[in-house]
C-alpha positions in Angstrom: 0.0 0.0 0.0 1.1 3.5 -0.8 0.4 6.5 1.5 0.3 10.2 0.5 1.8 12.8 2.7 0.6 16.4 3.2 3.1 17.8 0.7 1.6 15.7 -2.1 -2.0 16.5 -1.0 -1.3 20.2 -1.0 0.3 20.1 -4.5 -2.6 18.0 -5.7 -5.2 20.4 -4.3 -3.6 23.7 -5.4 -3.9 23.7 -9.1 -1.6 26.7 -9.5 1.2 24.7 -7.9 4.2 24.0 -10.2 4.0 20.5 -8.8 0.3 20.0 -9.5 0.6 17.9 -12.7 3.1 15.5 -10.9 0.9 15.3 -7.8 -2.1 14.6 -10.0 -0.2 11.8 -11.7 0.9 10.4 -8.4 -2.6 10.5 -7.0 -3.9 8.5 -10.0 -1.0 6.1 -9.8 -1.4 5.5 -6.0 -4.6 3.4 -6.4 -4.6 3.0 -10.2 -4.0 -0.8 -10.1 -6.9 -1.3 -7.7 -4.6 -1.6 -4.7 -5.4 0.1 -1.4 -3.8 3.4 -0.9 -3.8 5.6 2.2 -3.7 9.0 3.8 -2.6 9.2 7.5 -5.2 11.2 9.5 -2.5 13.6 10.7 -1.8 14.5 7.0 -5.5 15.3 6.6 -5.4 17.7 9.6 -2.1 19.3 8.4 -3.5 19.7 4.8 -6.5 21.6 6.2 -4.2 23.8 8.2 -1.9 24.6 5.3 -4.3 25.2 2.5 -6.7 27.3 4.5 -4.0 29.5 6.0 -4.1 33.0 4.5 -0.4 33.6 5.2 0.6 30.5 3.2 -1.8 30.9 0.2 -3.3 34.0 -1.2 -6.1 33.4 -1.6 -6.4 30.6 1.0 -8.7 27.7 0.2 -12.1 28.3 1.8 -12.7 25.6 4.4 -15.7 24.1 2.6 -13.7 23.6 -0.5 -10.8 22.0 1.5 -13.3 19.7 3.3 -14.8 18.7 -0.1 -11.4 17.8 -1.4 -10.9 15.5 1.5 -14.3 14.0 1.1 -13.5 13.3 -2.6 -10.3 11.5 -1.6 -12.2 9.5 1.0 -14.8 8.5 -1.6 -12.2 7.0 -4.0 -12.2 3.2 -4.1 -9.7 1.5 -2.0 -8.8 4.6 0.1 -7.8 4.0 3.7 -7.4 6.6 6.3 -4.7 5.6 8.8 -5.3 6.0 12.5 -3.8 4.7 15.7 -4.5 1.1 16.7 -2.9 -1.2 19.3 0.3 -1.7 17.2 0.9 2.0 16.8 2.3 3.0 20.2 5.3 0.6 20.4 6.3 1.6 16.8 6.1 5.3 17.7 8.2 4.8 20.8 10.8 2.8 18.8 11.0 5.6 16.2 11.2 8.4 18.7 14.0 6.7 20.8 16.0 5.4 17.8 16.0 8.8 16.1 16.2 11.0 19.3 13.1 12.7 18.0 11.5 15.5 20.0 9.5 18.7 19.6 7.7 19.3 16.3 9.4 16.3 14.7 7.1 14.1 16.8 4.4 14.9 14.1 6.5 13.2 11.4 7.3 10.3 13.7 3.5 9.9 14.2 3.0 9.7 10.5 5.8 7.3 10.0 4.5 5.1 12.9 1.0 5.0 11.4 2.4 4.0 8.0 4.6 1.2 9.5 1.7 0.0 11.7 -0.6 -0.3 8.7 1.9 -2.0 6.4 2.5 0.9 4.1 5.2 -0.1 1.7 6.1 3.5 0.6 5.2 7.0 1.8 5.0 9.4 -1.1 6.3 12.8 0.2 8.3 15.8 -0.8 9.4 16.3 2.9 13.0 15.4 3.5 12.4 15.1 7.3 11.1 11.6 6.8 14.6 10.4 6.0 15.0 10.3 9.8 13.0 7.1 9.8 15.0 4.5 7.8 12.4 1.8 8.5 9.9 3.7 6.3 10.6 3.8 2.6 9.8 7.1 1.0 9.6 8.5 -2.6 9.1 11.9 -4.0 6.7 11.6 -6.9 7.0 15.3 -7.7 10.3 14.9 -9.4 10.9 12.8 -12.4 14.4 11.4 -12.0 17.6 11.3 -10.0 17.8 11.6 -6.2 15.2 14.2 -5.4 15.8 16.8 -2.8 12.9 16.4 -0.4 11.3 19.5 1.1 9.9 20.5 4.4 6.1 21.2 4.4 6.8 24.9 4.6 9.3 24.8 1.7 6.8 22.8 -0.3 4.0 25.3 0.3 6.3 28.2 -0.6 7.8 26.6 -3.7 4.6 25.2 -5.1 2.2 28.1 -4.6 3.4 30.6 -7.1 1.9 33.3 -4.9 3.9 36.4 -4.4 2.7 37.1 -0.9 3.8 34.0 0.8 5.2 34.6 4.3 8.6 33.8 5.6 8.8 34.3 9.3 11.3 36.9 10.4 12.1 37.6 14.1 11.5 41.2 15.1 11.8 42.1 18.8 11.3 38.5 19.8 8.0 38.2 17.9 7.5 36.3 14.7 6.1 38.5 11.9 5.2 37.4 8.4 7.6 39.0 5.9 7.4 38.3 2.2 10.4 38.7 0.0 10.6 37.7 -3.6 14.3 36.8 -3.2 13.5 34.2 -0.5 10.7 32.6 -2.6 13.1 32.5 -5.6 15.9 30.9 -3.5 13.5 28.2 -2.3 12.3 27.5 -5.9 16.0 27.3 -7.0 16.6 24.6 -4.3 13.6 22.7 -5.5 14.9 22.7 -9.1 18.2 21.2 -8.0 
């Protein structure tokens, strides 16, 4: 079974994304042979948070449209939504201890543990942070060949949106303020192209 991560779901949903055609092909391929494919529930929640956030996308996706997108994925034949069961906790504990994972990376460990607990053979993602979990095989379907450079969720949102008003957080007087600069967006896009 193949699972799709938030980065793929965002690129699939945002048609202006430079990665939308690749994400659409990946979505079709994930369950194209009639095999089960999956989305971990934490990726559903993260997807909602990213695409409806007005500081990430301008315009942000209205919540009803984002919810409809999720409903359409859920309605697809052979779709499974991955949630915790009795096998999940020991796997999460093992991943966290083995990788010395803490803080916000627990979110990725949770996704990795869900995939491993449900027998996912490959997680399709553009997020390089999953390389911290060698037990989970990953692939970036948004690139066509070579060893793809995987992106963080934030980099993927910036690089794929094409919007000019995407924020990059800049510290000012100890408080995070959204600051948009074309040079930063271009630099991230250049990294994606490598």
